[in-house]
gemmi code that builds the backbone of each chain (N, CA, C; Angstrom):
import gemmi

chains = {
    "A": [
        ("UNK", (12.215, -0.159, -32.508), (11.285, -0.316, -31.375), (12.049, -0.317, -30.047)),
        ("UNK", (13.132, -1.088, -30.004), (13.912, -1.181, -28.766), (14.498, 0.170, -28.386)),
        ("UNK", (14.908, 0.913, -29.420), (15.480, 2.242, -29.176), (14.468, 3.146, -28.500)),
        ("UNK", (13.175, 2.986, -28.883), (12.140, 3.833, -28.301), (11.797, 3.396, -26.882)),
        ("UNK", (11.924, 2.104, -26.640), (11.553, 1.596, -25.318), (12.595, 1.925, -24.238)),
        ("UNK", (13.835, 2.093, -24.634), (14.888, 2.349, -23.642), (14.630, 3.630, -22.833)),
        ("UNK", (14.299, 4.760, -23.469), (13.987, 5.951, -22.657), (12.743, 5.763, -21.789)),
        ("UNK", (11.807, 4.968, -22.285), (10.606, 4.689, -21.480), (10.973, 3.933, -20.203)),
        ("UNK", (11.891, 2.989, -20.334), (12.321, 2.246, -19.157), (13.024, 3.180, -18.175)),
        ("UNK", (13.860, 4.067, -18.710), (14.534, 5.036, -17.837), (13.492, 5.899, -17.120)),
        ("UNK", (12.443, 6.297, -17.841), (11.378, 7.105, -17.236), (10.670, 6.333, -16.135)),
        ("UNK", (10.433, 5.044, -16.379), (9.767, 4.206, -15.373), (10.627, 4.093, -14.110)),
        ("UNK", (11.918, 3.835, -14.308), (12.825, 3.720, -13.160), (12.882, 5.051, -12.399)),
        ("UNK", (12.980, 6.145, -13.149), (13.009, 7.467, -12.515), (11.744, 7.725, -11.712)),
        ("UNK", (10.604, 7.395, -12.305), (9.320, 7.614, -11.627), (9.225, 6.765, -10.361)),
        ("UNK", (9.661, 5.512, -10.464), (9.614, 4.630, -9.289), (10.506, 5.150, -8.164)),
        ("UNK", (11.608, 5.791, -8.539), (12.514, 6.316, -7.510), (11.957, 7.560, -6.834)),
        ("UNK", (11.104, 8.282, -7.562), (10.529, 9.510, -6.996), (9.602, 9.189, -5.815)),
        ("UNK", (8.927, 8.039, -5.888), (7.949, 7.701, -4.829), (8.621, 7.613, -3.446)),
        ("UNK", (9.669, 6.767, -3.270), (10.291, 6.734, -1.939), (10.994, 8.044, -1.563)),
        ("UNK", (11.516, 8.752, -2.589), (12.183, 10.027, -2.293), (11.172, 11.026, -1.727)),
        ("UNK", (10.015, 11.129, -2.398), (8.980, 12.050, -1.932), (8.466, 11.619, -0.560)),
        ("UNK", (8.316, 10.322, -0.405), (7.841, 9.782, 0.883), (8.787, 10.218, 2.010)),
        ("UNK", (10.091, 10.033, 1.789), (11.074, 10.364, 2.827), (11.070, 11.861, 3.135)),
        ("UNK", (11.001, 12.669, 2.087), (11.017, 14.125, 2.297), (9.764, 14.568, 3.047)),
        ("UNK", (8.604, 14.055, 2.641), (7.350, 14.446, 3.299), (7.344, 14.036, 4.769)),
        ("UNK", (7.793, 12.820, 5.034), (7.800, 12.351, 6.422), (8.817, 13.133, 7.261)),
        ("UNK", (9.989, 13.408, 6.661), (11.008, 14.176, 7.379), (10.475, 15.572, 7.690)),
        ("UNK", (9.765, 16.166, 6.742), (9.180, 17.495, 6.968), (8.173, 17.435, 8.117)),
        ("UNK", (7.300, 16.433, 8.081), (6.301, 16.277, 9.146), (6.981, 16.113, 10.514)),
        ("UNK", (8.003, 15.252, 10.530), (8.669, 14.972, 11.815), (9.409, 16.184, 12.355)),
        ("UNK", (9.973, 16.982, 11.441), (10.798, 18.094, 11.894), (10.012, 19.387, 12.117)),
        ("UNK", (9.027, 19.631, 11.254), (8.420, 20.972, 11.265), (6.948, 21.034, 11.653)),
        ("UNK", (6.302, 19.910, 11.860), (4.889, 19.999, 12.263), (4.719, 19.422, 13.673)),
        ("UNK", (3.776, 20.006, 14.380), (3.521, 19.536, 15.752), (2.534, 18.377, 15.682)),
        ("UNK", (3.036, 17.178, 15.822), (2.170, 15.999, 15.717), (1.679, 15.571, 17.092)),
        ("UNK", (0.461, 15.047, 17.107), (-0.072, 14.539, 18.374), (0.653, 13.244, 18.750)),
        ("UNK", (0.776, 13.019, 20.035), (1.366, 11.766, 20.510), (0.474, 10.600, 20.071)),
        ("UNK", (1.014, 9.611, 19.357), (0.171, 8.496, 18.875), (-0.567, 7.776, 20.006)),
        ("UNK", (-0.023, 7.853, 21.215), (-0.679, 7.186, 22.349), (-1.996, 7.862, 22.709)),
        ("UNK", (-2.187, 9.105, 22.264), (-3.411, 9.838, 22.614), (-4.462, 9.764, 21.507)),
        ("UNK", (-4.111, 9.131, 20.390), (-5.048, 9.086, 19.251), (-5.830, 7.773, 19.266)),
        ("UNK", (-7.132, 7.897, 19.398), (-7.976, 6.699, 19.399), (-8.240, 6.258, 17.963)),
        ("UNK", (-8.610, 7.222, 17.142), (-8.933, 6.897, 15.754), (-8.640, 8.107, 14.871)),
        ("UNK", (-8.222, 7.828, 13.650), (-7.874, 8.893, 12.722), (-8.312, 8.466, 11.326)),
        ("UNK", (-9.023, 9.350, 10.636), (-9.517, 8.999, 9.300), (-8.368, 9.021, 8.289)),
        ("UNK", (-7.528, 10.042, 8.392), (-6.459, 10.225, 7.423), (-5.272, 9.314, 7.763)),
        ("UNK", (-4.918, 8.479, 6.811), (-3.755, 7.603, 7.018), (-2.558, 8.281, 6.345)),
        ("UNK", (-1.678, 8.814, 7.193), (-0.564, 9.634, 6.673), (0.306, 8.852, 5.695)),
        ("UNK", (0.510, 7.573, 5.958), (1.371, 6.761, 5.094), (0.798, 6.681, 3.671)),
        ("UNK", (-0.506, 6.409, 3.572), (-1.142, 6.300, 2.256), (-1.129, 7.655, 1.545)),
        ("UNK", (-1.318, 8.709, 2.349), (-1.322, 10.062, 1.795), (0.043, 10.383, 1.178)),
        ("UNK", (1.100, 10.055, 1.922), (2.456, 10.311, 1.410), (2.724, 9.503, 0.138)),
        ("UNK", (2.237, 8.273, 0.119), (2.427, 7.442, -1.089), (1.672, 8.020, -2.278)),
        ("UNK", (0.469, 8.547, -2.000), (-0.328, 9.142, -3.084), (0.368, 10.378, -3.645)),
        ("UNK", (0.904, 11.214, -2.746), (1.639, 12.399, -3.207), (2.875, 11.957, -3.996)),
        ("UNK", (3.539, 10.930, -3.511), (4.717, 10.397, -4.199), (4.369, 9.904, -5.597)),
        ("UNK", (3.231, 9.219, -5.719), (2.798, 8.719, -7.032), (2.481, 9.874, -7.974)),
        ("UNK", (1.876, 10.904, -7.421), (1.552, 12.101, -8.224), (2.844, 12.745, -8.749)),
        ("UNK", (3.812, 12.911, -7.846), (5.090, 13.516, -8.247), (5.834, 12.619, -9.235)),
        ("UNK", (5.689, 11.312, -9.066), (6.333, 10.364, -9.991), (5.760, 10.550, -11.398)),
        ("UNK", (4.453, 10.780, -11.457), (3.802, 11.029, -12.749), (4.332, 12.284, -13.424)),
        ("UNK", (4.690, 13.267, -12.594), (5.243, 14.501, -13.164), (6.701, 14.322, -13.570)),
        ("UNK", (7.415, 13.487, -12.813), (8.849, 13.305, -13.090), (9.086, 12.428, -14.325)),
        ("UNK", (8.185, 11.486, -14.556), (8.404, 10.512, -15.640), (8.651, 11.174, -17.010)),
        ("UNK", (7.810, 12.147, -17.430), (8.079, 12.762, -18.736), (9.419, 13.491, -18.784)),
        ("UNK", (9.813, 14.069, -17.639), (11.096, 14.794, -17.608), (12.260, 13.817, -17.793)),
        ("UNK", (12.170, 12.678, -17.122), (13.232, 11.672, -17.261), (13.229, 11.127, -18.688)),
        ("UNK", (12.018, 10.968, -19.246), (11.913, 10.461, -20.626), (12.621, 11.402, -21.601)),
        ("UNK", (12.340, 12.691, -21.451), (12.964, 13.688, -22.341), (14.484, 13.655, -22.170)),
        ("UNK", (14.920, 13.609, -20.907), (16.365, 13.555, -20.642), (16.981, 12.308, -21.279)),
        ("UNK", (16.270, 11.179, -21.188), (16.804, 9.917, -21.728), (16.847, 9.929, -23.257)),
        ("UNK", (15.871, 10.582, -23.891), (15.909, 10.636, -25.363), (17.065, 11.519, -25.844)),
        ("UNK", (17.415, 12.514, -25.016), (18.515, 13.400, -25.415), (19.885, 12.761, -25.157)),
        ("UNK", (20.055, 12.199, -23.975), (21.343, 11.586, -23.645), (21.098, 10.399, -22.708)),
        ("UNK", (20.946, 9.252, -23.313), (20.573, 8.058, -22.553), (21.652, 7.670, -21.533)),
        ("UNK", (22.897, 7.688, -21.981), (23.988, 7.252, -21.098), (24.068, 8.128, -19.852)),
        ("UNK", (23.934, 9.433, -20.065), (24.033, 10.369, -18.927), (22.841, 10.198, -17.978)),
        ("UNK", (21.670, 9.979, -18.556), (20.480, 9.786, -17.721), (20.615, 8.530, -16.869)),
        ("UNK", (21.125, 7.479, -17.478), (21.301, 6.228, -16.719), (22.338, 6.396, -15.615)),
        ("UNK", (23.359, 7.190, -15.913), (24.382, 7.472, -14.903), (23.732, 8.204, -13.721)),
        ("UNK", (22.886, 9.177, -14.056), (22.192, 9.942, -13.003), (21.260, 9.025, -12.203)),
        ("UNK", (20.589, 8.112, -12.899), (19.677, 7.189, -12.204), (20.445, 6.248, -11.278)),
        ("UNK", (21.645, 5.855, -11.725), (22.490, 5.002, -10.884), (22.830, 5.692, -9.574)),
        ("UNK", (23.148, 6.982, -9.680), (23.442, 7.755, -8.469), (22.167, 7.937, -7.651)),
        ("UNK", (21.061, 8.202, -8.373), (19.780, 8.441, -7.688), (19.349, 7.237, -6.847)),
        ("UNK", (19.620, 6.035, -7.337), (19.257, 4.832, -6.568), (19.929, 4.875, -5.191)),
        ("UNK", (21.218, 5.210, -5.182), (21.952, 5.248, -3.911), (21.464, 6.402, -3.031)),
        ("UNK", (21.254, 7.562, -3.660), (20.838, 8.747, -2.890), (19.467, 8.517, -2.255)),
        ("UNK", (18.524, 8.021, -3.054), (17.168, 7.795, -2.534), (17.184, 6.704, -1.462)),
        ("UNK", (17.978, 5.666, -1.693), (18.092, 4.599, -0.689), (18.614, 5.148, 0.629)),
        ("UNK", (19.661, 5.970, 0.553), (20.233, 6.557, 1.772), (19.231, 7.506, 2.432)),
        ("UNK", (18.554, 8.288, 1.600), (17.566, 9.261, 2.114), (16.473, 8.549, 2.901)),
        ("UNK", (15.910, 7.509, 2.310), (14.816, 6.784, 2.976), (15.331, 6.054, 4.218)),
        ("UNK", (16.542, 5.533, 4.127), (17.091, 4.810, 5.281), (17.322, 5.763, 6.458)),
        ("UNK", (17.881, 6.915, 6.150), (18.141, 7.903, 7.218), (16.823, 8.386, 7.811)),
        ("UNK", (15.875, 8.739, 6.922), (14.571, 9.201, 7.421), (13.871, 8.079, 8.205)),
        ("UNK", (13.882, 6.894, 7.635), (13.157, 5.778, 8.267), (13.716, 5.420, 9.637)),
        ("UNK", (15.022, 5.531, 9.801), (15.605, 5.136, 11.084), (15.675, 6.303, 12.075)),
        ("UNK", (15.966, 7.500, 11.586), (16.155, 8.619, 12.514), (14.920, 9.487, 12.729)),
        ("UNK", (14.040, 9.515, 11.748), (12.843, 10.361, 11.874), (11.575, 9.539, 11.667)),
        ("UNK", (11.306, 8.631, 12.577), (10.122, 7.775, 12.380), (8.839, 8.570, 12.576)),
    ],
    "B": [
        ("UNK", (-13.349, -12.665, 13.127), (-12.636, -11.486, 12.610), (-11.204, -11.414, 13.172)),
        ("UNK", (-11.120, -11.528, 14.505), (-9.798, -11.457, 15.145), (-8.918, -12.618, 14.677)),
        ("UNK", (-9.555, -13.794, 14.575), (-8.786, -14.962, 14.133), (-8.256, -14.771, 12.718)),
        ("UNK", (-9.102, -14.205, 11.868), (-8.680, -13.936, 10.486), (-7.509, -12.958, 10.471)),
        ("UNK", (-7.635, -11.897, 11.273), (-6.561, -10.905, 11.325), (-5.267, -11.525, 11.846)),
        ("UNK", (-5.425, -12.356, 12.874), (-4.247, -13.013, 13.442), (-3.578, -13.912, 12.402)),
        ("UNK", (-4.423, -14.625, 11.658), (-3.899, -15.517, 10.620), (-3.185, -14.707, 9.527)),
        ("UNK", (-3.831, -13.625, 9.098), (-3.224, -12.786, 8.053), (-1.905, -12.193, 8.538)),
        ("UNK", (-1.884, -11.809, 9.810), (-0.651, -11.240, 10.373), (0.474, -12.272, 10.364)),
        ("UNK", (0.133, -13.498, 10.729), (1.153, -14.577, 10.734), (1.659, -14.846, 9.307)),
        ("UNK", (0.708, -14.901, 8.363), (1.111, -15.152, 6.965), (2.002, -14.005, 6.483)),
        ("UNK", (1.587, -12.777, 6.824), (2.366, -11.589, 6.448), (3.798, -11.707, 6.994)),
        ("UNK", (3.922, -12.091, 8.248), (5.240, -12.208, 8.871), (6.099, -13.294, 8.251)),
        ("UNK", (5.487, -14.458, 8.053), (6.264, -15.576, 7.493), (6.672, -15.308, 6.046)),
        ("UNK", (5.708, -14.800, 5.270), (6.048, -14.476, 3.870), (7.091, -13.348, 3.820)),
        ("UNK", (7.035, -12.472, 4.812), (8.013, -11.382, 4.878), (9.430, -11.913, 4.985)),
        ("UNK", (9.622, -12.882, 5.862), (10.962, -13.472, 5.982), (11.350, -14.244, 4.727)),
        ("UNK", (10.365, -14.883, 4.105), (10.657, -15.559, 2.821), (11.095, -14.541, 1.770)),
        ("UNK", (10.438, -13.378, 1.809), (10.789, -12.320, 0.848), (12.220, -11.834, 1.085)),
        ("UNK", (12.613, -11.751, 2.359), (13.998, -11.346, 2.675), (14.971, -12.333, 2.036)),
        ("UNK", (14.677, -13.626, 2.236), (15.553, -14.660, 1.666), (15.547, -14.592, 0.134)),
        ("UNK", (14.354, -14.365, -0.421), (14.243, -14.317, -1.884), (14.990, -13.119, -2.461)),
        ("UNK", (14.995, -11.997, -1.719), (15.679, -10.790, -2.218), (17.199, -10.944, -2.197)),
        ("UNK", (17.675, -11.789, -1.305), (19.125, -11.997, -1.222), (19.659, -12.627, -2.516)),
        ("UNK", (18.833, -13.454, -3.136), (19.269, -14.172, -4.336), (19.640, -13.212, -5.482)),
        ("UNK", (18.704, -12.339, -5.939), (19.116, -11.391, -6.990), (20.198, -10.424, -6.523)),
        ("UNK", (20.192, -10.093, -5.214), (21.225, -9.173, -4.719), (22.612, -9.768, -4.908)),
        ("UNK", (22.708, -11.092, -4.842), (24.007, -11.751, -5.051), (24.240, -12.016, -6.542)),
        ("UNK", (23.204, -12.584, -7.192), (23.366, -12.992, -8.609), (23.712, -11.821, -9.526)),
        ("UNK", (23.073, -10.687, -9.285), (23.193, -9.578, -10.247), (24.466, -8.755, -10.069)),
        ("UNK", (25.390, -9.247, -9.208), (26.692, -8.580, -9.126), (27.359, -8.619, -10.491)),
        ("UNK", (27.141, -9.711, -11.206), (27.662, -9.831, -12.570), (26.662, -9.166, -13.516)),
        ("UNK", (27.044, -8.048, -14.145), (26.073, -7.311, -14.972), (25.559, -8.085, -16.190)),
        ("UNK", (26.267, -9.146, -16.586), (25.795, -9.932, -17.747), (24.802, -11.005, -17.352)),
        ("UNK", (24.675, -11.217, -16.074), (23.842, -12.309, -15.570), (22.352, -12.006, -15.751)),
        ("UNK", (21.615, -12.998, -16.258), (20.157, -12.870, -16.364), (19.550, -13.758, -15.287)),
        ("UNK", (18.606, -13.205, -14.567), (17.994, -13.967, -13.469), (16.511, -13.633, -13.400)),
        ("UNK", (15.836, -13.950, -14.482), (14.424, -13.565, -14.595), (13.540, -14.254, -13.563)),
        ("UNK", (13.791, -15.533, -13.344), (12.963, -16.277, -12.381), (13.193, -15.752, -10.964)),
        ("UNK", (14.457, -15.591, -10.624), (14.810, -15.113, -9.286), (14.231, -13.719, -9.023)),
        ("UNK", (14.391, -12.816, -9.982), (13.901, -11.447, -9.771), (12.378, -11.395, -9.741)),
        ("UNK", (11.745, -12.172, -10.618), (10.270, -12.108, -10.636), (9.683, -12.738, -9.382)),
        ("UNK", (10.282, -13.829, -8.893), (9.773, -14.446, -7.662), (9.993, -13.534, -6.455)),
        ("UNK", (11.188, -12.970, -6.373), (11.495, -12.095, -5.229), (10.575, -10.872, -5.235)),
        ("UNK", (10.440, -10.256, -6.397), (9.607, -9.044, -6.475), (8.134, -9.386, -6.250)),
        ("UNK", (7.696, -10.492, -6.822), (6.304, -10.909, -6.626), (5.997, -11.159, -5.161)),
        ("UNK", (6.955, -11.792, -4.477), (6.772, -12.083, -3.052), (6.715, -10.783, -2.246)),
        ("UNK", (7.604, -9.861, -2.579), (7.623, -8.569, -1.871), (6.286, -7.842, -2.056)),
        ("UNK", (5.787, -7.842, -3.279), (4.516, -7.150, -3.554), (3.373, -7.847, -2.813)),
        ("UNK", (3.385, -9.188, -2.810), (2.321, -9.929, -2.113), (2.333, -9.620, -0.613)),
        ("UNK", (3.532, -9.589, -0.031), (3.654, -9.282, 1.399), (3.162, -7.864, 1.672)),
        ("UNK", (3.512, -6.943, 0.782), (3.089, -5.548, 0.960), (1.567, -5.421, 0.873)),
        ("UNK", (0.962, -6.132, -0.064), (-0.504, -6.086, -0.207), (-1.173, -6.615, 1.064)),
        ("UNK", (-0.621, -7.698, 1.595), (-1.152, -8.249, 2.859), (-1.003, -7.243, 3.994)),
        ("UNK", (0.160, -6.608, 4.032), (0.420, -5.613, 5.076), (-0.550, -4.449, 4.995)),
        ("UNK", (-0.786, -3.982, 3.775), (-1.724, -2.873, 3.585), (-3.139, -3.307, 3.973)),
        ("UNK", (-3.463, -4.565, 3.706), (-4.813, -5.067, 4.024), (-5.068, -5.081, 5.536)),
        ("UNK", (-4.036, -5.413, 6.321), (-4.269, -5.471, 7.783), (-3.896, -4.161, 8.485)),
        ("UNK", (-3.325, -3.239, 7.743), (-2.873, -1.979, 8.358), (-4.001, -1.176, 9.023)),
        ("UNK", (-5.160, -1.015, 8.370), (-6.241, -0.253, 9.038), (-6.649, -0.889, 10.375)),
        ("UNK", (-6.664, -2.207, 10.449), (-7.019, -2.867, 11.712), (-5.911, -2.719, 12.751)),
        ("UNK", (-4.669, -2.700, 12.290), (-3.563, -2.446, 13.221), (-3.748, -1.069, 13.865)),
        ("UNK", (-4.084, -0.087, 13.010), (-4.267, 1.274, 13.528), (-5.438, 1.349, 14.503)),
        ("UNK", (-6.511, 0.646, 14.156), (-7.717, 0.736, 14.979), (-7.599, -0.068, 16.279)),
        ("UNK", (-6.912, -1.202, 16.235), (-6.943, -2.104, 17.391), (-5.651, -2.155, 18.198)),
        ("UNK", (-4.515, -1.906, 17.564), (-3.252, -2.151, 18.263), (-2.383, -0.920, 18.482)),
        ("UNK", (-2.386, -0.028, 17.521), (-1.403, 1.060, 17.528), (-1.396, 1.845, 18.841)),
        ("UNK", (-2.569, 2.311, 19.253), (-2.604, 3.134, 20.461), (-2.124, 2.351, 21.682)),
        ("UNK", (-2.554, 1.094, 21.780), (-2.168, 0.271, 22.931), (-0.661, 0.058, 22.975)),
        ("UNK", (-0.073, -0.179, 21.807), (1.382, -0.372, 21.776), (2.091, 0.918, 22.219)),
        ("UNK", (1.603, 2.058, 21.704), (2.237, 3.328, 22.067), (2.056, 3.651, 23.551)),
        ("UNK", (0.940, 3.216, 24.132), (0.719, 3.456, 25.560), (1.619, 2.583, 26.420)),
        ("UNK", (1.736, 1.311, 26.024), (2.462, 0.350, 26.860), (3.960, 0.296, 26.557)),
        ("UNK", (4.304, 0.402, 25.276), (5.723, 0.305, 24.892), (5.989, 1.263, 23.729)),
        ("UNK", (6.125, 2.560, 24.049), (6.305, 3.543, 22.965), (7.513, 3.268, 22.068)),
        ("UNK", (8.547, 2.692, 22.658), (9.741, 2.398, 21.831), (9.374, 1.426, 20.713)),
        ("UNK", (8.581, 0.420, 21.060), (8.164, -0.546, 20.027), (7.212, 0.117, 19.022)),
        ("UNK", (6.379, 1.011, 19.523), (5.476, 1.751, 18.632), (6.252, 2.524, 17.580)),
        ("UNK", (7.304, 3.204, 18.038), (8.136, 3.957, 17.086), (8.927, 3.022, 16.180)),
        ("UNK", (9.287, 1.866, 16.708), (9.967, 0.888, 15.854), (9.048, 0.465, 14.708)),
        ("UNK", (7.762, 0.290, 15.042), (6.817, -0.110, 14.001), (6.683, 0.993, 12.946)),
        ("UNK", (6.742, 2.247, 13.397), (6.702, 3.356, 12.433), (7.905, 3.271, 11.489)),
        ("UNK", (9.055, 2.953, 12.062), (10.268, 2.796, 11.233), (10.058, 1.688, 10.203)),
        ("UNK", (9.433, 0.612, 10.664), (9.164, -0.534, 9.777), (8.312, -0.109, 8.586)),
        ("UNK", (7.285, 0.698, 8.858), (6.412, 1.165, 7.766), (7.210, 1.936, 6.709)),
        ("UNK", (8.029, 2.876, 7.200), (8.786, 3.714, 6.262), (9.732, 2.869, 5.409)),
        ("UNK", (10.453, 1.975, 6.075), (11.428, 1.167, 5.339), (10.732, 0.165, 4.407)),
        ("UNK", (9.518, -0.262, 4.787), (8.781, -1.190, 3.928), (8.434, -0.539, 2.580)),
        ("UNK", (8.182, 0.765, 2.624), (7.943, 1.495, 1.366), (9.169, 1.358, 0.459)),
        ("UNK", (10.340, 1.493, 1.081), (11.585, 1.357, 0.324), (11.777, -0.047, -0.218)),
        ("UNK", (11.418, -1.038, 0.562), (11.583, -2.431, 0.112), (10.810, -2.649, -1.193)),
        ("UNK", (9.551, -2.215, -1.197), (8.708, -2.417, -2.383), (9.230, -1.580, -3.557)),
        ("UNK", (9.499, -0.298, -3.280), (9.919, 0.598, -4.367), (11.219, 0.101, -5.017)),
        ("UNK", (12.182, -0.277, -4.188), (13.471, -0.690, -4.758), (13.393, -2.068, -5.416)),
        ("UNK", (12.539, -2.935, -4.907), (12.366, -4.225, -5.584), (11.761, -3.997, -6.977)),
        ("UNK", (10.799, -3.067, -7.060), (10.190, -2.772, -8.366), (11.201, -2.121, -9.313)),
        ("UNK", (12.028, -1.215, -8.760), (13.080, -0.588, -9.583), (14.020, -1.666, -10.109)),
        ("UNK", (14.437, -2.559, -9.212), (15.358, -3.624, -9.616), (14.758, -4.515, -10.683)),
        ("UNK", (13.479, -4.844, -10.502), (12.814, -5.735, -11.457), (12.650, -5.060, -12.822)),
        ("UNK", (12.199, -3.802, -12.795), (12.010, -3.066, -14.058), (13.338, -2.948, -14.803)),
        ("UNK", (14.388, -2.607, -14.047), (15.697, -2.445, -14.685), (16.203, -3.784, -15.232)),
        ("UNK", (15.989, -4.850, -14.466), (16.472, -6.154, -14.934), (15.707, -6.612, -16.181)),
        ("UNK", (14.393, -6.388, -16.158), (13.591, -6.747, -17.345), (14.038, -5.959, -18.572)),
        ("UNK", (14.398, -4.701, -18.333), (14.701, -3.818, -19.454), (16.115, -3.882, -19.968)),
        ("UNK", (16.962, -4.653, -19.304), (18.373, -4.713, -19.729), (18.496, -5.046, -21.210)),
        ("UNK", (17.641, -5.943, -21.693), (17.764, -6.394, -23.086), (17.411, -5.291, -24.098)),
        ("UNK", (16.764, -4.228, -23.616), (16.404, -3.135, -24.530), (17.628, -2.314, -24.930)),
        ("UNK", (18.680, -2.448, -24.165), (19.856, -1.617, -24.385), (20.890, -2.389, -25.202)),
        ("UNK", (21.273, -1.794, -26.313), (22.115, -2.529, -27.244), (23.607, -2.358, -26.979)),
        ("UNK", (24.012, -1.143, -26.611), (25.463, -1.006, -26.421), (25.869, -1.361, -24.989)),
        ("UNK", (27.129, -1.758, -24.881), (27.610, -2.356, -23.635), (27.548, -1.404, -22.442)),
        ("UNK", (27.886, -0.143, -22.667), (27.959, 0.803, -21.543), (26.589, 1.026, -20.900)),
        ("UNK", (25.571, 1.276, -21.737), (24.232, 1.514, -21.181), (23.662, 0.235, -20.560)),
        ("UNK", (23.971, -0.872, -21.180), (23.519, -2.165, -20.653), (24.069, -2.400, -19.247)),
        ("UNK", (25.347, -2.107, -19.093), (25.989, -2.255, -17.781), (25.381, -1.285, -16.768)),
        ("UNK", (25.093, -0.079, -17.235), (24.521, 0.930, -16.326), (23.155, 0.477, -15.805)),
        ("UNK", (22.333, -0.070, -16.688), (21.004, -0.548, -16.264), (21.143, -1.756, -15.342)),
        ("UNK", (22.088, -2.648, -15.673), (22.302, -3.824, -14.820), (22.754, -3.393, -13.434)),
        ("UNK", (23.573, -2.340, -13.378), (24.039, -1.836, -12.081), (22.876, -1.249, -11.273)),
        ("UNK", (21.971, -0.542, -11.960), (20.785, -0.001, -11.275), (20.016, -1.155, -10.632)),
        ("UNK", (19.809, -2.215, -11.416), (19.053, -3.361, -10.920), (19.731, -3.975, -9.693)),
        ("UNK", (21.035, -4.181, -9.787), (21.757, -4.798, -8.674), (21.694, -3.929, -7.421)),
        ("UNK", (21.971, -2.642, -7.592), (21.946, -1.726, -6.442), (20.562, -1.716, -5.789)),
        ("UNK", (19.537, -1.674, -6.634), (18.169, -1.610, -6.104), (17.844, -2.861, -5.289)),
        ("UNK", (18.258, -4.027, -5.769), (17.969, -5.256, -5.022), (18.769, -5.328, -3.721)),
        ("UNK", (19.993, -4.813, -3.738), (20.789, -4.811, -2.500), (20.106, -3.910, -1.457)),
        ("UNK", (19.690, -2.720, -1.890), (19.024, -1.791, -0.963), (17.719, -2.411, -0.454)),
        ("UNK", (16.970, -3.001, -1.369), (15.704, -3.623, -0.989), (15.944, -4.732, 0.036)),
        ("UNK", (16.979, -5.525, -0.183), (17.276, -6.631, 0.751), (17.632, -6.095, 2.135)),
        ("UNK", (18.507, -5.096, 2.179), (18.938, -4.557, 3.483), (17.733, -3.994, 4.244)),
        ("UNK", (16.910, -3.236, 3.532), (15.730, -2.661, 4.183), (14.762, -3.759, 4.623)),
        ("UNK", (14.606, -4.785, 3.791), (13.689, -5.883, 4.118), (14.148, -6.619, 5.373)),
        ("UNK", (15.456, -6.768, 5.514), (16.000, -7.436, 6.700), (15.642, -6.655, 7.969)),
        ("UNK", (15.802, -5.345, 7.897), (15.469, -4.495, 9.049), (13.967, -4.566, 9.332)),
        ("UNK", (13.170, -4.467, 8.259), (11.704, -4.496, 8.395), (11.245, -5.800, 9.047)),
        ("UNK", (11.778, -6.914, 8.568), (11.346, -8.223, 9.082), (11.753, -8.387, 10.546)),
        ("UNK", (12.943, -7.899, 10.899), (13.404, -8.008, 12.287), (12.502, -7.196, 13.214)),
        ("UNK", (12.197, -5.956, 12.805), (11.305, -5.119, 13.622), (9.925, -5.768, 13.711)),
        ("UNK", (9.483, -6.334, 12.596), (8.168, -6.982, 12.565), (8.057, -8.085, 13.609)),
        ("UNK", (9.103, -8.893, 13.722), (9.095, -9.970, 14.720), (9.044, -9.385, 16.130)),
        ("UNK", (9.852, -8.335, 16.354), (9.895, -7.716, 17.690), (8.514, -7.202, 18.096)),
        ("UNK", (7.846, -6.525, 17.176), (6.541, -5.941, 17.504), (5.481, -7.034, 17.622)),
        ("UNK", (5.482, -7.968, 16.672), (4.452, -9.012, 16.682), (4.582, -9.928, 17.901)),
        ("UNK", (5.812, -10.123, 18.389), (5.962, -10.974, 19.561), (5.531, -10.239, 20.829)),
        ("UNK", (5.444, -8.911, 20.752), (4.969, -8.152, 21.912), (3.446, -8.099, 21.950)),
        ("UNK", (2.847, -7.749, 20.802), (1.380, -7.652, 20.765), (0.849, -8.061, 19.395)),
        ("UNK", (-0.215, -8.842, 19.429), (-0.830, -9.298, 18.184), (-2.329, -9.017, 18.239)),
        ("UNK", (-3.010, -9.309, 17.187), (-4.468, -9.080, 17.141), (-5.182, -9.972, 18.151)),
    ],
}
model = gemmi.Model(1)
for chain_id, residues in chains.items():
    chain = gemmi.Chain(chain_id)
    for i, (resn, *xyz) in enumerate(residues, 1):
        res = gemmi.Residue()
        res.name, res.seqid = resn, gemmi.SeqId(i, " ")
        for name, pos in zip(("N", "CA", "C"), xyz):
            atom = gemmi.Atom()
            atom.name, atom.element = name, gemmi.Element(name[0])
            atom.pos, atom.b_iso = gemmi.Position(*pos), 0.0
            res.add_atom(atom)
        chain.add_residue(res)
    model.add_chain(chain)
structure = gemmi.Structure()
structure.add_model(model)
structure.setup_entities()
């Protein structure tokens, strides 16, 4: 049972990491490549960009989870090594985007 | 209504700083990969999630009542608040990663994989703590300028 749960945990961690990664990429894309209105000129807006980015991130996380699961069942140690690196990469990505591209 | 929002904002801010303090604990404890800290991690993560839920609850009113005014009067603070939102996503995500990894450490039988998962948990809590510190500091700056 424990052997089966280990790849599932790796998949969960991988999926959770996809959410902030997707969030950072989407926001960076918006900040760099789309012409956004000055927030000072917006009285009201129906679409909440933050929630939208989180929803897209959750969707992508759902797609990534099975891939991480398959990778973990094939080579657990290597997948965990990749996830260890991914934690740092995603953290740096979100930090850079969050501070430099608000 | 305004009083309720003001109260929720204050609770959000105070619990936010408590969450920063709570996140520091697993960030320090989990340096040792053999260390188990279930109470510390669950309290820190629970607090982070509670603060985030409160933040999401008052966010629509922030957008409707405060955002434009802040951007008109002090755009630098407005952009700081945007930074806070982005980093807050990271605080929650990394706290959840840290908690999931810490809970799952026992699923791994051999030493190498166990250490790898413990390292994921530790790294995630350190990142979550650093981001939470920035978020809470910006939160104070913005809230002391304008509130509901």
